[in-house]
VOGU-3710 file (C-alpha; in Angstrom, 3 decimals, decimal comma):
1> mlgklliryl> 91,131/98,461/93,669  90,991/96,241/96,766  94,573/95,113/96,291  95,711/98,686/95,681  94,119/99,878/98,932  95,577/96,983/100,919  99,106/97,519/99,604  99,016/101,290/100,068  97,514/101,482/103,556  98,973/98,326/105,104
11> rpywllligv> 102,558/99,074/104,049  103,340/101,146/107,191  102,398/98,156/109,369  104,604/95,535/107,731  106,260/94,630/111,039  102,869/93,768/112,548  102,018/91,709/109,458  105,309/89,823/109,698  104,436/89,083/113,322  101,048/87,776/112,204
21> vvfqaaqsia> 102,693/85,484/109,650  105,276/84,143/112,090  102,875/83,421/114,950  100,124/82,086/112,684  102,631/79,762/111,041  103,824/78,542/114,452  100,243/77,990/115,597  99,401/76,054/112,414  102,493/73,856/112,643  101,589/73,084/116,253
31> slllpglnad> 98,108/72,037/115,124  99,624/69,648/112,596  101,859/67,985/115,220  99,038/67,036/117,593  97,234/64,324/115,523  100,493/62,430/114,936  101,322/62,466/118,652  97,771/61,322/119,438  98,207/58,427/117,017  101,445/57,434/118,793
41> iidkgvavgd> 99,649/57,433/122,172  96,992/55,088/120,792  99,323/52,730/118,903  102,411/52,781/121,160  100,883/53,564/124,515  97,258/52,431/124,875  97,592/49,367/122,618  100,581/47,965/124,570  99,717/49,406/128,006  102,780/51,680/128,226
51> tgfilstggi> 101,614/54,265/130,797  104,950/56,086/130,884  104,822/56,685/127,124  101,254/57,924/127,414  102,180/60,437/130,149  105,340/61,709/128,468  103,709/62,110/125,056  100,638/63,676/126,682  102,922/66,196/128,404  104,460/67,094/125,054
61> mlaitlaqii> 100,967/67,546/123,576  100,001/69,791/126,487  103,099/71,959/126,003  102,422/72,213/122,253  98,793/73,158/122,956  99,831/75,942/125,336  102,329/77,250/122,791  99,594/77,085/120,133  97,241/79,169/122,291  99,901/81,797/122,982
71> csvvavyfga> 100,856/82,056/119,300  97,202/82,334/118,304  96,508/85,139/120,810  99,594/87,098/119,763  98,800/86,675/116,059  95,209/87,872/116,535  96,447/90,847/118,574  98,930/91,876/115,872  96,299/91,348/113,179  93,732/93,441/115,038
81> raamafgrdl> 96,244/96,259/115,533  97,096/96,255/111,832  93,430/96,094/110,750  92,296/98,895/113,067  95,205/101,124/112,032  94,400/100,377/108,383  90,773/101,434/108,920  91,825/104,606/110,731  94,217/105,633/107,959  91,698/104,845/105,226
91> rgaiftrvge> 88,958/106,878/106,916  91,436/109,720/107,340  92,381/109,556/103,656  88,725/109,707/102,576  88,019/112,585/104,958  91,039/114,500/103,668  90,058/113,914/100,049  86,453/114,992/100,652  87,789/118,109/102,382  89,570/118,963/99,113
101> fserevstfg> 86,415/118,554/97,029  84,622/121,540/95,616  80,846/121,853/95,738  80,734/120,059/92,393  82,277/116,795/93,633  80,263/116,818/96,872  77,058/117,231/94,877  78,093/114,456/92,482  78,586/111,860/95,224  75,976/113,196/97,636
111> aaslitrttn> 76,475/113,665/101,375  74,713/110,403/102,278  76,920/108,347/99,957  80,110/109,999/101,230  79,119/109,195/104,812  78,402/105,564/103,883  81,728/105,242/102,080  83,606/106,691/105,054  81,910/104,429/107,606  80,215/101,276/106,321
121> dvqqvqmlvl> 82,442/100,706/103,282  85,640/101,198/105,273  84,289/98,810/107,910  83,755/96,094/105,282  87,338/96,350/104,008  88,697/96,589/107,547  86,841/93,408/108,540  88,332/91,616/105,544  91,818/92,665/106,668  91,137/91,375/110,190
131> itctilvstp> 89,806/88,013/108,995  92,620/87,727/106,461  95,246/88,264/109,151  93,580/85,563/111,220  92,963/82,995/108,502  95,050/83,643/105,398  98,350/82,343/106,794  96,998/79,356/108,694  94,699/78,113/105,912  97,381/77,126/103,332
141> ilsiggviaa> 99,646/75,692/106,020  96,863/73,565/107,483  95,636/72,538/104,034  98,985/71,630/102,467  100,543/70,372/105,675  97,401/68,380/106,453  97,464/66,706/103,045  101,139/65,761/103,415  100,616/64,456/106,941  97,471/62,528/105,943
151> lgeditlswi> 99,316/60,879/103,043  102,067/59,956/105,496  99,526/58,136/107,652  97,848/56,217/104,818  98,091/56,950/101,104  95,281/54,557/100,186  92,569/56,774/101,687  93,882/59,866/99,909  91,177/59,545/97,229  88,704/60,887/99,818
161> lvvavpvlll> 90,696/64,115/99,965  90,829/64,295/96,170  87,019/64,156/96,060  86,055/66,169/99,168  88,169/69,305/98,689  87,171/70,091/95,057  83,495/69,428/95,854  83,676/71,852/98,760  85,483/74,523/96,737  83,034/74,188/93,833
171> avgliiwrav> 79,974/74,536/96,079  81,377/77,559/97,916  82,497/79,197/94,672  79,012/78,920/93,158  77,423/80,496/96,223  79,844/83,420/96,242  79,487/83,964/92,490  75,727/84,309/92,891  76,059/86,633/95,889  78,361/89,304/94,413
181> pyfrkmqtri> 75,589/91,264/92,577  73,530/91,402/95,768  76,396/92,905/97,720  76,815/95,568/95,052  73,126/96,419/95,341  73,276/96,350/99,130  75,827/99,171/99,382  73,798/101,325/96,976  70,653/100,736/99,010  72,444/101,600/102,248
191> davnrvlreq> 73,189/104,929/100,529  69,478/105,321/99,799  68,472/104,632/103,415  71,054/107,127/104,672  69,890/109,731/102,169  66,213/109,443/103,120  67,014/109,435/106,846  69,293/112,468/106,485  66,617/114,390/104,574  63,970/113,558/107,149
201> ltgirviraf> 66,124/114,585/110,111  67,260/117,808/108,421  63,796/118,720/107,153  61,760/117,633/110,175  60,184/121,092/110,564  59,069/121,207/106,948  57,699/117,658/107,177  55,617/118,510/110,231  54,512/121,873/108,848  53,074/120,164/105,760
211> vrerteidrf> 51,787/117,135/107,713  53,846/114,724/105,605  54,879/112,322/108,358  52,962/109,403/106,834  54,441/110,063/103,379  57,975/110,194/104,783  57,394/107,040/106,829  56,263/105,296/103,640  59,275/106,647/101,723  61,671/105,391/104,373
221> gvandeltdt> 59,778/102,103/104,450  60,327/101,590/100,716  64,080/102,260/101,009  64,307/100,083/104,111  62,359/97,223/102,488  64,586/97,320/99,406  67,699/97,067/101,584  66,120/94,281/103,647  65,103/92,350/100,535  68,616/92,546/99,078
231> alragrlfal> 70,196/91,553/102,394  67,812/88,597/102,724  68,618/87,377/99,217  72,339/87,486/99,973  71,732/85,955/103,401  69,748/83,046/101,956  72,616/82,204/99,647  75,160/82,266/102,450  72,816/80,313/104,696  73,542/77,391/102,368
241> mfpvvmlvln> 77,278/77,637/102,913  77,590/76,222/106,420  75,261/73,246/105,768  77,181/72,447/102,572  80,502/72,555/104,414  79,190/70,388/107,242  77,658/67,927/104,768  80,972/67,478/102,963  82,816/67,254/106,288  80,495/64,640/107,780
251> vssvavlwfg> 80,267/62,535/104,633  84,056/62,588/104,342  84,445/61,567/108,019  82,043/58,655/107,558  83,934/57,598/104,429  87,257/57,630/106,311  85,848/55,546/109,158  84,093/53,144/106,781  86,987/52,465/104,451  89,559/52,810/107,228
261> afriedggmq> 87,833/50,005/109,128  88,462/47,667/106,187  92,108/48,772/106,083  92,499/47,976/109,798  90,772/44,613/109,316  93,209/43,757/106,510  96,144/44,801/108,706  97,195/47,620/106,370  96,526/50,368/108,900  96,643/50,878/112,665
271> igslfaflsy> 93,839/52,400/114,745  95,951/55,416/115,731  96,751/56,144/112,101  93,046/56,041/111,270  92,258/58,641/113,935  95,215/60,731/112,835  94,043/60,588/109,199  90,538/61,593/110,303  91,952/64,504/112,334  93,995/65,714/109,376
281> liqilmavmm> 90,949/65,452/107,101  88,911/67,537/109,523  91,729/70,088/109,775  91,941/70,340/105,983  88,195/70,805/105,530  87,980/73,195/108,477  90,770/75,241/106,918  88,797/75,361/103,690  85,697/76,316/105,678  87,602/79,143/107,420
291> atfmlillpr> 88,731/80,326/104,025  85,076/80,465/102,992  84,402/82,927/105,794  87,045/85,146/104,243  85,465/84,579/100,840  82,094/85,600/102,282  83,559/89,007/103,079  85,541/89,271/99,853  82,687/90,180/97,431  81,251/92,849/99,698
301> atvsanrige> 84,704/94,193/100,562  85,561/94,351/96,850  82,440/96,408/96,133  83,219/98,660/99,103  86,851/99,069/97,998  85,704/100,139/94,535  83,386/102,734/96,069  86,185/104,011/98,306  88,511/104,100/95,306  86,034/106,259/93,399
311> vldtepsvep> 86,323/108,904/96,125  90,113/108,689/96,477  90,676/108,723/92,691  88,413/111,712/92,070  90,552/114,764/91,541  89,051/118,014/92,862  87,896/120,335/90,102  89,366/123,197/92,151  93,063/122,311/92,157  95,720/124,095/94,222
321> panpvtelhg> 98,319/125,934/92,095  101,680/124,328/91,383  103,590/127,444/92,514  101,177/129,264/94,827  101,440/132,902/95,820  101,725/132,968/99,604  101,368/136,696/100,315  98,507/139,117/99,761  98,825/142,872/99,545  95,490/144,470/100,325
331> gelelrgasf> 91,919/143,224/100,302  90,760/144,548/96,949  88,440/142,105/95,212  87,994/142,192/91,449  86,045/140,145/88,909  87,151/140,425/85,264  84,722/139,002/82,753  83,890/136,144/85,127  81,556/133,508/83,720  80,446/130,161/85,079
341> hypgaeqpvl> 78,371/127,265/83,852  77,791/123,861/85,398  79,022/120,791/83,470  76,397/119,700/80,964  74,263/122,812/81,446  72,938/124,471/78,299  73,142/128,022/79,613  75,795/129,651/81,828  74,740/130,715/85,330  76,943/133,830/85,195
351> tditftarpg> 78,123/135,731/82,127  80,803/138,431/81,873  80,671/139,663/85,485  83,031/142,597/85,982  83,311/144,831/89,048  85,783/145,883/91,755  85,169/145,906/95,521  87,641/148,001/97,499  88,620/148,091/101,186  86,460/150,423/103,227
361> qttaiigstg> 83,569/150,088/100,788  80,402/148,025/100,820  79,475/146,329/97,567  75,924/144,997/97,480  74,595/142,362/95,100  70,860/142,158/94,505  68,646/140,411/92,017  65,616/138,221/91,587  65,582/134,570/92,628  67,780/132,510/90,309
371> sgkttlvnll> 69,781/135,470/89,063  73,071/133,847/90,148  73,827/135,709/93,389  74,844/132,668/95,454  76,889/131,211/92,588  78,733/134,513/92,340  79,479/134,418/96,073  80,808/130,845/95,736  83,319/132,009/93,127  84,950/134,492/95,510
381> prlfdvtdga> 86,440/131,983/98,035  86,975/129,580/95,121  84,349/127,013/96,040  83,996/126,869/92,259  86,417/128,017/89,577  85,244/130,409/86,898  84,906/128,823/83,472  85,900/132,119/81,806  87,476/135,299/83,079  89,141/135,689/86,470
391> vlvggvdvre> 88,574/136,481/90,129  91,387/138,488/91,719  92,144/139,222/95,378  94,823/141,827/96,085  95,582/141,851/92,356  96,335/138,090/92,276  94,172/135,514/90,465  92,623/133,240/93,117  93,741/130,238/91,024  97,350/131,281/91,693
401> ldpdvlwnsm> 96,905/131,888/95,434  97,718/129,393/98,150  94,227/128,146/99,228  94,966/128,794/102,914  96,054/132,361/102,154  92,874/132,935/100,129  90,571/131,508/102,777  92,357/133,337/105,592  91,732/136,600/103,762  87,971/136,029/103,776
411> slvpqkpylf> 85,156/135,600/106,264  81,894/134,135/105,003  78,451/134,275/106,570  76,462/131,711/104,548  72,849/132,040/103,515  71,938/129,184/105,840  73,945/129,765/109,037  75,367/126,585/110,524  76,696/126,211/114,052  78,737/123,269/115,277
421> sgtvasnlry> 78,061/121,279/118,406  80,028/122,747/121,299  79,691/126,099/123,029  79,123/129,693/121,972  82,844/130,360/122,480  84,011/127,330/120,453  81,806/128,422/117,552  82,997/132,029/117,664  86,638/130,907/117,764  86,162/128,674/114,718
431> gkpdatdeel> 88,061/131,096/112,447  90,455/132,365/115,128  91,244/129,741/117,789  93,358/132,136/119,872  90,720/134,874/120,140  90,329/136,294/123,657  87,027/136,550/125,513  87,174/140,335/125,039  87,341/139,855/121,248  84,380/137,489/121,390
441> waalevaqar> 82,254/139,927/123,377  83,241/142,764/121,022  82,128/140,724/118,003  78,890/139,794/119,754  78,302/143,493/120,503  78,638/144,421/116,835  76,484/141,463/115,731  73,739/142,519/118,179  74,069/139,164/119,941  75,576/140,195/123,261
451> dfveampdgl> 72,248/140,588/125,053  70,942/137,064/124,497  74,369/135,437/125,072  74,676/137,268/128,403  71,185/136,023/129,261  72,272/132,407/128,800  73,149/130,682/132,113  76,728/129,911/131,043  77,370/132,910/128,790  80,170/132,136/126,343
461> eapiaqggtn> 80,285/128,557/127,602  76,578/127,982/126,912  76,098/124,754/124,951  75,209/124,843/121,255  73,576/121,802/119,647  74,627/120,496/116,241  73,397/122,924/113,608  72,474/125,427/116,319  69,034/123,889/116,732  68,760/125,014/120,368
471> vsggqrqrla> 68,737/128,727/119,436  66,301/130,652/117,273  66,891/131,461/113,610  67,711/135,094/114,334  70,086/134,161/117,154  71,771/131,577/114,952  72,175/134,220/112,237  73,748/136,738/114,630  76,124/134,133/116,075  77,239/133,240/112,525
481> iaralvkraq> 77,874/136,945/111,838  79,823/137,276/115,101  81,908/134,223/114,146  82,899/135,944/110,894  83,694/139,191/112,700  85,987/137,495/115,233  88,243/136,448/112,363  88,613/140,095/111,223  89,491/139,071/107,670  90,309/141,567/104,924
491> itiyddsfsa> 87,163/140,601/103,011  83,822/139,768/104,611  81,004/138,226/102,569  77,403/138,254/103,784  75,311/135,892/101,664  71,766/137,118/102,410  72,796/137,025/106,069  70,376/139,682/107,374  67,119/138,125/106,193  66,373/136,504/109,571
501> ldtatdarlr> 66,795/139,810/111,429  64,082/142,358/112,096  64,494/145,776/110,510  65,621/147,546/113,706  68,276/144,894/114,526  69,392/144,960/110,897  69,870/148,742/111,009  71,813/148,658/114,300  74,042/145,829/113,042  74,884/147,625/109,790
511> aalarefadv> 75,650/150,841/111,669  78,002/148,958/114,016  79,700/147,248/111,064  80,276/150,603/109,344  81,787/151,984/112,543  83,958/149,041/113,697  84,948/147,466/110,374  85,393/150,513/108,169  88,623/149,221/106,604  87,188/145,877/105,445
521> ttivvaqrvs> 86,063/145,006/101,926  82,406/144,125/102,462  80,277/142,113/100,051  76,563/141,948/100,879  74,125/139,731/99,005  70,622/140,822/99,907  66,988/140,298/99,067  65,878/143,249/101,191  66,484/146,667/99,633  66,542/148,394/103,038
531> tilnadqiiv> 69,709/146,453/103,876  71,718/147,951/100,998  70,398/151,515/100,689  73,691/152,994/101,902  76,043/150,653/99,989  78,874/152,330/98,105  77,956/150,378/94,984  75,088/148,076/94,171  75,366/145,350/91,520  72,028/144,328/90,012
541> lehgrivgrg> 71,965/140,806/88,537  69,386/139,433/86,139  69,719/136,017/84,469  73,407/135,870/85,404  74,306/139,268/83,902  74,953/142,676/85,422  72,053/144,929/84,380  72,763/147,778/86,765  75,635/149,263/88,761  75,819/152,315/91,012
551> thqellasst> 74,494/153,759/94,239  70,878/153,499/95,309  69,937/156,901/93,895  71,844/156,327/90,653  70,155/152,984/90,068  66,692/154,377/90,746  67,273/156,699/87,825  69,125/154,318/85,487  67,994/150,719/86,156  64,443/149,572/85,460
561> eyaeivesql> 65,111/146,194/87,118  66,341/147,821/90,324  63,452/150,279/90,365  60,990/147,377/90,105  62,645/145,606/93,054  62,520/148,815/95,119  58,883/149,510/94,248  57,908/145,972/95,317  59,410/146,503/98,799  59,422/150,220/99,684
571> sieeaa> 57,063/153,152/99,447  58,043/156,200/97,394  59,071/158,052/100,555  61,208/155,176/101,834  62,857/154,714/98,452  63,784/158,390/98,300
//
């Protein structure tokens, strides 16, 4: 999977990668020239007292060093540009794929894991790309070129290379082999830390209300300790790597000096050649050591790439049609024998749901907790696909509609209203970016939110915190309703959206909706009977089936389940 990601997302930046190769190769070749020139200075300049040779050769070395620095800087710049662009594109691809997921795929991965995969996992692969661009080209050139150059200086000492390099590779390979399982665990435990932290931040009010701070601190501590323990185990293994490399390097250097001294004493080698051989040996081992830094990142990047690949390779269960219908005629909404069950579930959540909601009418859905109301609402904008039957909008099956056309035809006020960080205006324009201020105030008027928005110091430009945490629950609910009204879609769905409102505000809001949005197909999911008394038709759900259908008065006479709900909430006079 790692190779597949690298090929796919680095392909657009092949010119930058070619630049990396060219400049890294030039920098490496320059590094290989310096020890030989240094040996000439010692043997042909210092040994015979030729100052002119020393100065001229030193000038050449200085020029090569400057060229080496320039090539190195340019190569790192090109590599960084390619790596950062790679990370940007990969994050964008994950975000786009997650945006295509239905509720089923999001629930399967979990929000915390998807965030980790988009941030931490991408960062691991991106860092590997950066290090690879810096090291991958220079390492083989320095290693192979260093061996050839060292043999050219003295072939007798080559046995040191034959021993040192395999020993170093074997030691590093063993360390990395032991570390791979820990890196796999580490990414999973980062998910766990993110999940616990996300739950605690989202549910802070519940935690404080039930005085569970100590329990949550302990729960986070367990997840944090598990991550720390795994990281320490991997860290201890890699802590061995640098000492092992330095041990091999130092022992090899001592061996070169020791045996090289005998070669010089016998007259088989000059002093400059000895220093050149030692320099090449150090370059070879340092190249191997730099490669180990890349290998340190490789196991973790491989695990991260696999996790990213799982997201990118997961096909959404709600697939766009091959030949989508791009036009809608009318806002009539119809369910024909619609059924739905979750994968692996023994019983369906919804069974044989059939009804029609027409423009200008209000269709209410009511039922006990767990009767399937929210699942039914999720089928309408195609957050899930029915497992049997069909959902039709304007006479067209939603599975044949262009997703953008379907979603543009609907406005949804969710059960838990969510506002985005920004301003009141930016939230209200979420479904209609070109809406005028007059349209915003009109929607706020209908949603019974104009008074408190006008009371804010900045009015429409008043800041809204993430999630709308700086406004009350009722205000957040009314702003979410106003956001849906600004869009003026053909179908508006209220998923238990009036529960946070007092009875008087609820009544005024419904009266304004009936007056200003009389031509809209309205779907209202409610727990409160008073909210749906005047609905044109009421659908009563029980255990995922329709057990009653009609107006309020008709259901009082024909549906025992509806009558029980009414009796639990209203007096006889109110019900009548």
